[in-house]
C-alpha positions in Angstrom: 3.4 -10.2 20.2 -0.1 -10.0 18.7 -1.5 -8.7 22.0 1.2 -6.1 22.2 0.5 -4.9 18.7 -3.2 -4.8 19.5 -2.7 -2.7 22.6 -0.5 -0.2 20.7 -3.1 0.2 18.0 -5.8 0.9 20.6 -3.6 3.6 22.1 -2.9 5.2 18.7 -6.0 7.4 18.4 -5.9 8.6 22.1 -2.2 9.4 21.6 -2.9 11.5 18.5 -5.8 13.3 20.2 -3.6 14.1 23.2 -0.9 15.5 20.9 -3.4 17.7 19.0 -4.9 19.0 22.3 -1.5 19.6 23.8 -0.2 21.7 20.9 -3.4 23.5 20.1 -4.6 24.5 23.6 -1.7 24.4 26.1 0.2 26.7 23.6 -2.6 29.2 23.9 -2.4 29.1 27.7 1.4 29.8 27.4 0.8 32.7 25.0 -1.9 34.2 27.3 0.6 34.6 30.2 3.7 35.4 28.2 4.0 39.1 29.0 6.7 39.9 26.4 4.4 38.8 23.5 0.9 38.2 24.8 -1.7 36.3 22.7 -3.4 38.4 20.0 -7.0 38.2 19.0 -6.2 37.2 15.4 -3.8 34.5 16.7 -6.6 33.0 18.8 -9.0 32.8 15.8 -6.4 31.3 13.5 -5.2 28.7 15.9 -8.7 27.6 16.9 -10.1 27.5 13.4 -7.2 25.4 12.2 -7.6 23.1 15.2 -11.3 22.6 14.4 -10.4 21.7 10.8 -7.8 19.2 12.1 -10.4 17.6 14.5 -13.0 17.3 11.9 -10.7 15.8 9.3 -9.1 13.4 11.8 -12.5 12.2 13.0 -13.6 11.5 9.5 -10.3 9.8 8.6 -10.8 7.5 11.6 -14.6 6.8 11.4 -15.6 6.7 7.7 -16.0 3.2 6.4 -13.1 2.4 4.0 -15.6 0.4 1.9 -16.1 -3.2 0.9 -16.6 -5.3 -2.3 -20.4 -5.8 -2.9 -21.5 -9.4 -2.5 -21.6 -11.1 -5.9 -19.5 -8.5 -7.6 -17.9 -9.7 -10.9 -15.5 -8.0 -13.4 -17.4 -6.4 -16.3 -14.5 -6.9 -18.7 -15.0 -10.6 -19.7 -12.0 -10.6 -22.1 -9.6 -9.4 -19.4 -11.1 -11.9 -16.9 -10.4 -14.8 -19.3 -6.9 -13.5 -20.1 -6.1 -13.2 -16.4 -7.4 -16.7 -15.8 -5.4 -18.2 -18.7 -2.2 -16.5 -17.5 -2.7 -17.4 -13.8 -3.3 -13.8 -12.8 -7.0 -14.0 -11.8 -7.9 -11.6 -9.0 -9.6 -14.0 -6.6 -9.5 -13.5 -2.8 -9.3 -16.8 -1.0 -10.2 -15.1 2.3 -13.4 -13.5 1.0 -14.0 -16.2 -1.6 -14.9 -13.6 -4.1 -13.4 -11.6 -7.0 -11.1 -8.7 -6.1 -11.7 -5.5 -8.1 -8.7 -3.7 -9.6 -6.5 -2.0 -7.0 -8.3 -3.8 -4.2 -6.4 -5.8 -1.5 -7.3 -7.8 1.5 -6.6 -6.0 4.7 -5.5 -8.3 7.5 -6.8 -5.8 10.1 -10.2 -5.0 8.6 -10.6 -8.6 7.5 -12.0 -7.8 4.0 -11.0 -6.6 0.6 -10.7 -2.8 0.6 -11.4 -0.9 -2.7 -8.3 1.0 -3.9 -6.4 0.2 -0.7 -3.5 2.5 0.0 -2.5 1.2 3.4 -3.9 0.5 6.8 -2.9 3.6 8.9 -2.1 2.7 12.6 -2.6 6.4 13.6 -6.3 6.4 12.4 -6.9 2.7 13.1 -8.5 2.7 9.6 -7.7 1.9 6.1 -6.7 4.7 3.7 -8.8 3.7 0.7 -10.8 5.1 -2.2 -13.4 6.4 0.3 -11.1 7.7 3.1 -8.2 9.0 1.1 -9.7 12.5 0.6 -10.3 12.8 4.4 -6.8 11.6 5.1 -5.2 14.1 2.7 -7.2 17.0 4.2 -6.2 15.9 7.7 -2.5 15.9 6.8 -2.9 19.3 5.0 -4.6 21.1 7.9 -2.3 19.4 10.4 0.8 20.7 8.6 -0.6 24.1 8.0 -1.8 24.4 11.6 1.5 23.1 13.1 3.5 25.4 10.8 1.5 28.4 11.9 2.0 27.4 15.5 5.8 27.0 14.8 6.0 30.7 13.7 4.2 31.8 16.9 6.5 29.7 19.1 9.6 30.9 17.3 8.6 34.5 17.9 8.3 33.8 21.7 11.5 31.7 21.7 13.5 34.5 20.1 12.3 37.0 22.7 13.4 34.6 25.5 16.8 34.2 23.8 17.1 38.0 23.5 16.5 38.5 27.2 18.9 35.8 28.3 21.3 38.2 29.9 18.7 40.0 32.0 17.9 39.1 35.6 15.6 36.1 36.0 12.8 38.2 37.6 12.6 40.4 34.5 11.9 37.5 32.1 9.6 34.5 32.0 9.6 32.0 34.8 11.4 28.6 34.6 8.1 26.9 34.3 7.2 29.0 31.2 10.6 28.4 29.7 10.3 24.7 30.2 6.8 24.7 28.8 8.0 26.7 25.7 10.9 24.3 25.2 8.6 21.2 25.3 6.1 22.9 23.0 8.8 23.9 20.5 10.5 20.5 20.4 7.3 18.5 20.1 5.8 20.9 17.5 9.0 20.9 15.4 9.4 17.1 15.3 5.7 16.6 14.5 5.9 19.2 11.7 8.9 17.5 10.2 7.3 14.0 10.3 3.9 15.1 9.0 5.5 17.3 6.3 7.3 14.3 4.9 4.1 12.2 5.0 2.1 15.0 3.3 4.7 15.3 0.5 4.6 11.6 -0.1 0.8 11.6 -0.1 0.6 14.5 -2.5 3.1 12.7 -4.8 0.8 9.6 -4.7 -2.2 11.9 -5.4 -0.5 13.5 -8.4 0.6 10.2 -9.9 -2.6 8.3 -9.0 -0.6 5.6 -7.2 -1.3 4.0 -3.9 1.4 3.1 -1.5 0.9 -0.5 -2.3 1.1 0.2 -6.1 4.4 2.1 -5.6 5.7 -1.1 -4.0 4.4 -3.1 -6.9 6.0 -0.7 -9.4 9.4 -1.0 -7.7 9.0 -4.8 -7.5 8.3 -4.9 -11.3 11.4 -2.8 -12.0 13.5 -5.2 -9.9 12.2 -8.2 -11.9 12.9 -6.4 -15.2 16.5 -5.9 -14.1 16.9 -9.6 -13.2 15.2 -10.7 -16.4 17.6 -8.6 -18.6 20.5 -10.5 -17.1 18.9 -13.9 -17.9 17.8 -13.2 -21.4 14.4 -11.7 -20.7 12.9 -14.6 -18.7 12.8 -15.7 -15.0 12.2 -19.3 -13.8 8.7 -19.9 -12.5 7.0 -22.8 -10.8 6.6 -26.2 -12.6 9.9 -25.5 -14.5 8.4 -22.9 -16.9 10.2 -19.7 -17.8 8.2 -16.6 -17.4 8.9 -13.9 -20.0 9.1 -10.5 -18.2 8.4 -7.3 -20.3 8.1 -3.7 -19.1 4.5 -2.9 -18.3 3.3 0.7 -17.9 1.3 1.7 -14.8 -2.3 2.0 -16.2 -3.9 4.5 -13.8 -1.8 7.5 -14.3 -4.2 9.6 -16.5 -2.6 13.1 -16.1 -2.0 15.3 -13.1 -5.3 17.1 -13.1 -7.3 14.0 -13.7 -5.3 12.1 -11.1 -6.0 14.7 -8.4 -9.6 14.9 -9.3 -10.0 11.1 -9.1 -8.1 10.9 -5.8 -10.2 13.7 -4.2 -13.5 11.9 -4.8 -14.0 12.7 -8.5 -14.9 16.4 -7.9 -13.4 19.2 -10.1 -14.4 21.8 -7.5 -11.0 22.8 -6.0 -12.7 24.5 -3.0 -14.3 21.2 -2.1 -10.9 19.5 -1.9 -10.1 21.7 1.1 -13.6 21.7 2.7 -13.4 19.6 5.9 -17.1 18.6 5.6 -16.8 17.5 2.0 -18.8 14.4 1.3 -17.3 11.0 1.0 -16.9 9.6 -2.6 -20.0 7.9 -3.9 -20.3 4.3 -2.6 -21.0 3.1 -6.1 -17.5 4.0 -7.2 -14.1 2.4 -6.4 -14.6 -0.8 -8.3 -13.5 0.3 -11.8 -11.0 3.0 -12.7 -10.1 5.0 -15.8 -6.9 3.8 -17.5 -4.5 5.7 -19.7 -4.6 3.1 -22.6 -0.8 2.7 -22.9 -1.2 -1.1 -22.5 -3.3 -3.7 -24.3 -6.8 -3.7 -22.7 -6.5 -7.4 -21.9 -3.4 -6.7 -19.7 -4.1 -6.1 -16.0 -2.1 -4.7 -13.1 0.0 -5.8 -11.3 2.4 -7.3 -13.9 3.2 -11.0 -13.9 5.6 -12.2 -11.2 7.2 -15.7 -11.3 6.7 -15.9 -7.5 2.9 -15.6 -8.0 2.4 -17.7 -11.1 0.3 -20.8 -10.2 1.6 -24.3 -10.5 0.6 -26.0 -13.8 -2.2 -28.6 -13.6 -0.8 -32.0 -12.6 -1.7 -33.6 -15.8 0.3 -31.0 -17.7 3.5 -31.2 -15.7 5.5 -33.2 -18.2 8.4 -32.5 -20.4 6.4 -30.4 -22.8 5.7 -27.8 -20.1 9.4 -27.1 -19.4 11.6 -24.7 -21.3 15.1 -26.0 -21.1 16.6 -23.5 -23.5 19.9 -22.1 -22.5 19.0 -18.5 -21.5 21.9 -18.0 -19.1 24.8 -18.5 -21.5 25.8 -21.8 -19.8 26.0 -25.2 -21.3 22.8 -27.1 -22.2 23.9 -29.9 -19.9 23.2 -27.8 -16.8 19.7 -27.0 -18.1 18.9 -30.7 -18.6 20.0 -31.4 -15.1 17.7 -28.6 -13.8 14.9 -30.1 -15.8 15.4 -33.5 -14.2 15.5 -32.0 -10.8 12.2 -30.2 -11.4 10.6 -33.4 -12.8 11.7 -35.2 -9.6 10.1 -32.5 -7.5 6.9 -32.9 -9.5 6.9 -36.6 -8.8 7.3 -35.9 -5.1 4.4 -33.5 -5.2 2.2 -36.1 -6.9 2.9 -38.5 -4.0 2.0 -35.7 -1.4 -1.2 -36.2 0.6 -4.3 -35.0 -1.1 -5.3 -32.9 1.9 -2.5 -30.5 1.2 -4.4 -27.9 -0.9 -2.6 -24.6 -0.2 0.4 -23.7 -2.2 3.7 -23.8 -0.3 5.6 -20.5 0.4 7.9 -19.5 -2.4 11.1 -20.1 -0.5 10.0 -23.7 0.1 9.0 -24.2 -3.5 12.3 -22.8 -4.6 14.2 -25.4 -2.8 12.2 -28.1 -4.6 12.7 -26.6 -8.0 16.4 -25.9 -8.0 19.7 -26.1 -6.0 21.8 -23.2 -4.8 23.6 -22.7 -8.1 20.3 -22.2 -10.0 19.2 -19.9 -7.2 22.2 -17.7 -7.9 21.5 -17.7 -11.6 17.9 -16.5 -10.9 19.1 -13.8 -8.6 17.3 -15.3 -5.6 20.2 -16.7 -3.6 22.7 -13.9 -3.5 20.5 -11.1 -2.4 19.1 -11.1 1.2 16.2 -8.9 0.2 14.9 -11.4 -2.4 16.0 -14.8 -1.1 12.4 -15.6 0.0 10.7 -14.5 -3.2 8.1 -11.8 -3.3 7.0 -12.7 0.3 10.3 -11.6 1.7 11.2 -8.9 -0.9 11.6 -5.4 0.4 11.6 -2.1 -1.5 14.3 0.5 -1.2 12.8 1.7 2.1 12.9 -1.8 3.6 9.1 -2.2 3.5 7.2 -5.4 2.7 3.5 -5.6 1.8 2.5 -6.6 5.3 3.9 -3.2 6.5 1.0 -1.6 4.7 -1.6 -3.8 6.3 -2.0 -6.3 3.5 -2.8 -9.9 4.2 0.3 -11.3 2.5 -0.9 -14.9 2.5 -4.1 -13.9 0.7 -2.2 -11.5 -1.6 0.5 -13.9 -2.7 -1.8 -16.9 -3.1 -4.8 -15.3 -4.7 -4.2 -17.5 -7.8 -5.9 -20.5 -6.3 -8.6 -22.0 -8.4 -12.0 -20.4 -8.4 -14.6 -22.8 -7.0 -16.1 -25.0 -9.7 -19.6 -24.2 -8.5 -19.0 -20.5 -9.2 -17.6 -21.2 -12.6 -20.7 -23.3 -13.5 -22.9 -20.5 -12.3 -21.1 -17.9 -14.4 -21.3 -20.1 -17.5 -25.1 -20.6 -16.9 -25.5 -16.8 -16.7 -23.6 -16.3 -19.9 -25.7 -18.8 -21.7 -28.9 -17.1 -20.7 -27.6 -13.7 -21.8 -29.2 -12.4 -25.0 -26.9 -12.7 -28.0 
């Protein structure tokens, strides 16, 4: 299966190049010999100029480095770092063994954390990120404009063929020309439809300053809010604790104009947004982003998720850590039984081998914490889309995080403890800083 996926990804760029060449150049050959409406000089210039823009933007979308997190990078906001660590939301990548900047995710294909990762695009074999997003937008824009212009030229020729359908065959185009026109028209129309949808979705993301991954996170957060409202505002988390879920505003939507400017490399020059040779965003950017200030500065994105909250320390997993209040409207006797089941699960974990260091998948942990009845109460047993926790949750379009190229294991379990040696090193640095 992996070999098959790898082979397909290697063929993606040649396939796109073949499609561009077929539409841009064989169409001109057809127009040149179509006697009823021969190729005009202005059409030649427009088609070829648009084709050049498409080639340049596609090449840059494929070849520009999507970026990486500098070695030794640390968050500059110490208060937020401490708040995230206390709430179990520290952004630590267990693959890179380093801090993850805001909006960064670990790409399973690139094998590193990508600044402001949008998704890993199979058609460019590259990540759409803070540094490649402007090139990707320009490629989609010129592709849609170029294909739309070609569509009008093809439609003009197709209408002439249809108008002469009752004439003898020797007075109209040959069967080869008709077949060529039919293939061009169908291929161009389908490509225009698909790329137009992708361009509209990308422009929406640009205007709202959200990545594809963040749109998934927003929808996930809204799902958790709906579940929490049915359970009194809290959802069960690991270790028997209840996680209070409150609505959290997306912090990076700073206004349409500012959103577009930030997404297109920080430039306010509108002409540069459309220039195929526009420079890549400065490599010193992409690690920190302006926020709208609607939330407390100590609150980070994404919002807390019970499926990602870390297990409490072993020495704290006692009765004081459990909230056995009746939030579901049922009798307190059921909550006590749930508490006893969770405590027994903790005892089993204490007896587990010491070499088991990685946190178990959510659906395995869920079986240890509660039975089927409590699953139904938590909204995790009756819905196929959520029965495996965040790892198996899908948005309204049926997409999981792995569909965007994210390393799910690194993403879901980034709450693992930061190495002690690094914490000691950080404390030493703070002690030597001037007061």
